[in-house]
C-alpha positions in Angstrom: 121.0 114.0 96.0 119.8 111.7 98.9 116.1 111.6 99.4 114.2 110.0 102.2 110.7 108.8 101.5 108.4 108.2 104.3 104.8 106.8 104.1 102.6 108.2 106.9 99.2 109.2 108.2 100.3 111.6 111.0 97.0 111.2 112.5 98.2 113.3 114.5 101.8 114.0 114.3 103.5 113.2 117.5 106.9 112.9 119.1 107.6 109.4 117.8 106.9 110.7 114.2 109.4 113.4 114.7 112.1 111.2 116.1 111.7 108.9 113.2 111.9 111.6 110.8 115.1 113.0 112.2 116.8 109.8 112.9 116.2 108.5 109.3 117.5 111.8 108.0 120.6 111.5 110.1 121.2 107.9 109.5 121.0 108.3 105.5 122.6 111.6 105.6 119.5 112.8 103.6 119.2 116.1 101.9 115.4 116.0 101.7 112.4 114.0 103.0 109.4 113.4 101.0 106.1 112.3 102.8 103.5 110.4 101.1 100.6 111.0 103.5 97.1 109.8 103.6 94.7 112.6 102.7 91.2 112.8 104.3 90.7 109.1 105.4 93.0 106.6 106.8 93.8 103.0 106.7 91.8 101.9 109.6 88.8 102.9 107.8 88.1 106.3 109.3 88.3 110.0 108.7 91.5 111.6 109.6 91.3 113.5 112.9 92.4 116.7 111.2 92.3 117.9 107.7 95.1 117.0 105.3 96.4 120.6 105.1 96.8 120.9 108.8 98.5 117.5 109.0 100.8 118.5 106.0 101.7 121.7 108.0 102.6 119.7 110.9 104.9 117.6 109.0 106.7 120.5 107.3 107.1 122.4 110.5 108.6 119.4 112.0 111.2 118.6 109.3 109.7 117.3 106.3 110.5 119.0 102.9 107.5 117.9 100.7 104.3 116.4 101.5 102.3 114.4 98.8 98.7 113.2 99.0 98.0 109.5 99.1 94.5 109.1 97.4 91.8 107.6 99.6 91.4 104.4 97.4 94.9 103.4 98.9 95.0 105.4 102.1 91.8 103.8 103.4 92.5 100.3 102.0 94.2 97.1 103.1 97.9 97.0 103.9 98.7 95.6 100.4 97.0 98.3 98.5 97.9 101.1 100.9 101.7 100.0 100.6 101.3 99.6 96.7 99.8 103.0 96.2 102.3 104.8 98.3 105.4 103.0 97.2 104.3 103.4 93.5 103.8 107.1 94.1 107.4 107.5 95.7 108.8 105.4 93.0 107.5 107.4 90.2 109.0 110.5 91.4 112.4 109.3 90.2 114.4 110.9 93.1 113.7 108.9 96.3 116.7 106.9 97.4 115.5 105.4 100.7 112.1 104.2 101.9 112.3 104.8 105.7 109.8 103.0 108.0 109.6 101.8 111.5 108.9 98.1 112.4 108.5 96.1 115.5 111.2 93.7 114.1 113.7 96.4 113.0 115.5 93.8 111.0 115.8 94.6 107.3 117.1 91.1 106.2 114.2 89.2 108.0 111.5 91.4 106.6 113.0 91.2 103.1 113.2 87.5 103.3 109.6 87.1 104.2 108.6 89.6 101.6 110.3 87.7 98.8 108.6 84.4 99.8 105.2 86.2 99.9 105.7 87.7 96.6 106.9 84.7 94.7 104.7 82.2 96.6 106.7 79.1 95.8 104.6 75.8 95.3 105.6 74.4 98.6 104.5 77.5 100.5 101.1 77.6 98.7 100.5 74.0 99.3 101.0 74.6 103.0 98.8 77.6 103.0 96.0 75.7 101.5 96.4 72.9 103.9 96.3 75.1 107.0 93.3 77.0 105.5 91.4 73.7 105.1 91.9 73.0 108.6 89.9 76.1 109.5 92.7 78.5 110.5 92.3 82.1 109.8 94.3 83.5 106.7 96.9 85.4 108.9 97.5 82.3 111.1 97.7 79.9 108.1 100.1 82.3 106.3 102.4 82.3 109.3 102.4 78.5 109.8 102.9 78.0 105.9 105.9 80.5 106.1 107.4 78.5 109.0 107.0 75.2 107.2 108.3 76.5 104.2 111.4 78.2 105.7 112.2 76.8 109.4 114.8 79.4 109.7 112.0 81.9 110.4 110.9 80.0 113.5 112.4 82.6 115.8 110.2 85.1 114.2 106.9 83.4 114.3 105.1 86.5 115.7 106.4 88.8 113.1 103.2 88.7 111.0 101.0 89.6 114.0 102.4 93.2 114.3 100.9 96.0 112.3 104.1 97.8 111.5 105.9 94.6 110.4 103.0 93.8 108.2 103.2 97.1 106.5 106.9 96.9 106.1 106.8 93.6 104.4 104.1 95.0 102.1 106.4 97.9 101.3 109.2 95.7 100.5 106.9 93.5 98.3 105.9 96.6 96.3 109.4 97.7 95.9 110.4 94.1 94.7 107.4 94.0 92.2 108.4 97.3 90.8 112.1 96.3 90.6 112.5 99.7 92.3 116.0 101.2 92.9 114.7 102.7 96.2 116.5 101.2 99.2 114.3 99.9 102.2 115.4 101.2 105.5 113.7 100.0 108.5 114.4 100.9 112.0 113.2 99.5 115.4 109.9 101.1 116.4 110.1 102.8 119.9 107.5 104.1 122.3 104.1 103.0 122.6 102.7 100.2 120.5 100.5 101.1 117.5 97.5 99.7 119.3 98.4 100.9 122.7 95.4 103.1 124.2 97.3 104.2 127.2 98.8 107.7 127.6 102.6 107.6 128.1 105.0 110.2 129.4 105.9 111.6 126.0 105.7 108.8 123.6 102.0 108.0 123.4 100.6 106.3 120.1 98.4 108.2 117.7 95.5 106.1 118.9 95.9 107.0 122.6 96.0 110.7 121.7 92.9 110.6 119.4 91.0 108.6 122.1 91.9 111.0 124.8 90.7 113.9 122.5 87.3 112.3 121.8 87.0 111.3 125.6 87.4 115.1 126.4 90.6 114.4 128.4 92.5 117.5 129.5 93.9 118.8 126.3 97.0 120.1 127.9 98.5 116.6 128.1 99.1 117.0 124.3 101.9 119.4 124.8 104.1 116.4 126.2 103.1 114.2 123.3 103.7 116.4 120.3 106.4 118.6 119.0 105.8 122.2 119.8 104.9 123.3 116.2 102.5 120.4 115.9 100.9 121.0 119.3 100.1 124.5 118.3 98.2 123.4 115.1 96.5 120.7 117.0 95.5 123.1 120.0 94.0 125.7 117.5 92.1 123.0 115.8 90.6 121.7 119.2 89.6 125.2 120.2 87.7 125.5 116.9 86.2 122.1 117.1 87.8 121.3 113.8 88.4 117.7 114.4 86.2 114.6 113.4 85.8 111.0 114.0 83.8 108.2 112.3 80.5 108.8 114.1 80.4 112.3 112.6 79.7 110.4 109.1 76.9 108.2 110.7 74.1 110.0 108.9 75.7 110.0 105.5 76.7 106.2 105.9 73.0 105.2 106.9 71.6 107.1 104.0 74.2 105.2 101.7 73.2 101.9 103.2 69.6 102.3 103.1 69.8 103.5 99.4 71.7 100.3 98.3 70.0 97.7 100.4 68.0 96.2 97.6 71.0 95.7 95.3 73.5 94.6 98.2 77.0 95.8 98.5 79.3 93.4 97.0 80.4 95.9 94.3 82.2 97.8 96.8 86.0 97.3 97.5 86.6 94.7 100.4 82.8 93.9 100.7 82.2 90.1 100.6 78.9 88.6 100.1 78.9 87.5 103.8 79.6 91.0 104.9 77.0 92.4 102.4 74.3 89.9 104.0 75.3 90.9 107.5 74.8 94.5 106.6 71.4 94.0 105.3 70.3 91.8 108.2 71.5 94.2 110.9 70.5 97.5 109.3 67.6 98.0 111.4 69.9 98.0 114.4 72.1 100.8 113.1 73.2 103.1 115.9 76.2 104.9 114.7 79.1 104.3 112.4 81.3 102.9 115.2 78.2 101.0 116.9 77.6 99.3 113.4 81.2 98.3 113.2 81.0 96.6 116.5 77.7 94.9 115.6 79.0 93.5 112.4 82.5 92.2 113.4 83.0 88.7 113.9 85.6 86.2 114.9 86.9 86.1 111.3 86.1 89.7 110.3 88.0 92.5 112.5 86.5 95.7 113.3 89.0 97.4 111.1 88.1 95.4 108.0 84.2 96.1 108.7 85.1 99.8 109.1 87.1 99.9 105.8 84.3 98.3 104.0 81.7 100.5 105.3 83.8 103.5 104.4 84.2 102.2 100.9 80.4 102.1 100.7 80.1 105.6 102.0 82.7 107.1 99.8 81.5 104.9 96.6 84.8 103.2 96.1 84.1 100.0 94.2 86.1 97.0 93.1 85.9 98.3 89.7 87.4 101.5 90.8 90.5 99.9 92.0 90.9 97.8 88.8 90.6 100.9 86.7 93.5 102.5 88.7 95.5 99.5 88.5 95.3 99.9 84.7 96.9 103.2 85.1 99.8 101.7 87.2 98.1 102.7 90.3 98.8 106.5 90.6 99.2 108.7 87.5 99.9 112.0 89.1 101.6 113.3 92.4 99.5 116.0 94.3 101.4 118.4 96.3 99.9 119.3 99.8 102.8 121.5 100.9 106.5 122.1 100.6 109.4 124.2 102.1 110.8 126.9 99.8 114.2 125.6 100.8 113.3 122.4 98.8 113.3 124.1 95.4 116.2 121.9 94.2 114.2 118.9 95.1 111.1 120.1 93.2 113.3 120.8 90.2 114.8 117.3 90.4 111.2 115.7 90.5 110.2 117.7 87.5 113.2 116.5 85.6 113.0 112.8 86.6 109.5 112.1 87.5 107.3 109.8 85.3 104.2 111.5 86.4 103.1 115.2 86.6 103.4 117.1 89.7 100.3 118.9 90.5 100.8 122.0 92.6 97.7 124.1 91.4 94.4 122.3 90.8 93.4 125.0 88.2 96.4 123.7 86.1 95.4 120.1 86.4 93.4 119.9 83.1 96.3 120.9 81.1 98.7 118.6 82.9 96.8 115.3 83.1 95.4 113.0 80.5 91.7 112.3 80.8 92.0 108.9 83.0 94.4 110.6 85.5 92.0 113.7 85.6 89.2 111.4 86.4 91.0 110.0 89.2 92.0 113.4 90.5 88.4 114.5 90.4 87.3 111.5 92.2 89.6 112.3 95.0 88.3 115.8 95.0 84.8 114.4 95.5 85.9 112.3 98.4 87.6 115.3 100.0 84.5 117.3 99.7 82.6 114.8 101.7 85.2 115.1 104.6 85.0 119.0 104.3 81.4 119.0 104.3 81.1 117.0 107.5 83.9 119.0 109.1 82.2 122.3 108.3 79.0 121.3 109.7 80.5 120.2 113.1 82.7 123.4 113.3 79.9 125.6 112.1 82.1 127.1 109.6 82.0 127.8 105.8 83.0 124.5 103.9 86.6 124.4 102.8 86.9 124.5 99.1 89.8 122.5 97.5 90.3 125.0 94.6 90.5 128.0 96.7 92.6 126.4 99.6 96.3 127.1 99.0 98.8 124.4 99.5 101.1 124.8 102.4 104.3 126.7 101.8 106.9 127.3 104.5 109.6 129.8 104.1 
């Protein structure tokens, strides 16, 4: 059995995603494709545009066979932990043969070469890195120059670490190497709009461009050319019912959380440095909204995304201790199913036979399946999802979605 694994946010699912999924399936002659998908919150430190069940349905109607949830402590974290959590999840299933991802580089050997250096951190590399940091260079810049000094053969790829999908790809490969995984990394050249491109294209716009057009009340009919038909119908229905949210919908909750913790500071939360904690305290009286506050706090050395992730960790109560506790469980001790195709029954059977972690399909059965530490992690994820669903229900003026009564997505 050949099984592709894809790590994704699908925020939302667009034409580029479907092309990648289909091409990877054809290239590897894959029998099945498993998606490790971000749940309610995504890596840039923001809520997902649509709820996880809607996005799982998009993926399944467009060719995926099984969608698993990547918990928020990883999905809304740095590239390293995002990759580590997702790769660990796929690796523990015991059936994934290929990890498929797009990159601006598209060169498997180069990405693997860099991943090996960054993972092993040879003494010569570490010395060069510290030297460039002492000269006042930012960490990304210092890392690039240290790599080039350690291995001059990489000089033709000096911009490789400035591109988001390359960075993620290298982190995926580091995670696979660290786990001595049998999964084969399979990268392809990313086509269409750049990850950060805000412009709407003919039919290959980035997820960012689509989200921004939606929030700016652009004519929604443009989406039909940017998304596969099945995904478009799900998106269109959500837009009609106002069932989509952005960071500023969480402004009130964030402000309350920041005000409540001002006396103690915020350094106990994941990614929050002492410098950022002080900046939050000093600028709190100027809070306007979630996004406004990110703009206010960002600096030359601290990007908007880093600030946004940090504020989201405070809002969701994700602490440094939280991640350490999960690391002691080897990152992820269960696999929660968001949806699957009935035709993937042989895949589910193979996972149950080969997986080193339980496959959770019914929350009501989780207490019987999971050991107490794993159950605590699942309950924490449910708490985080409740925050998302509460905000979404208020915006859409609908009854709040309940995780226990919401069925997973099953396609015939």
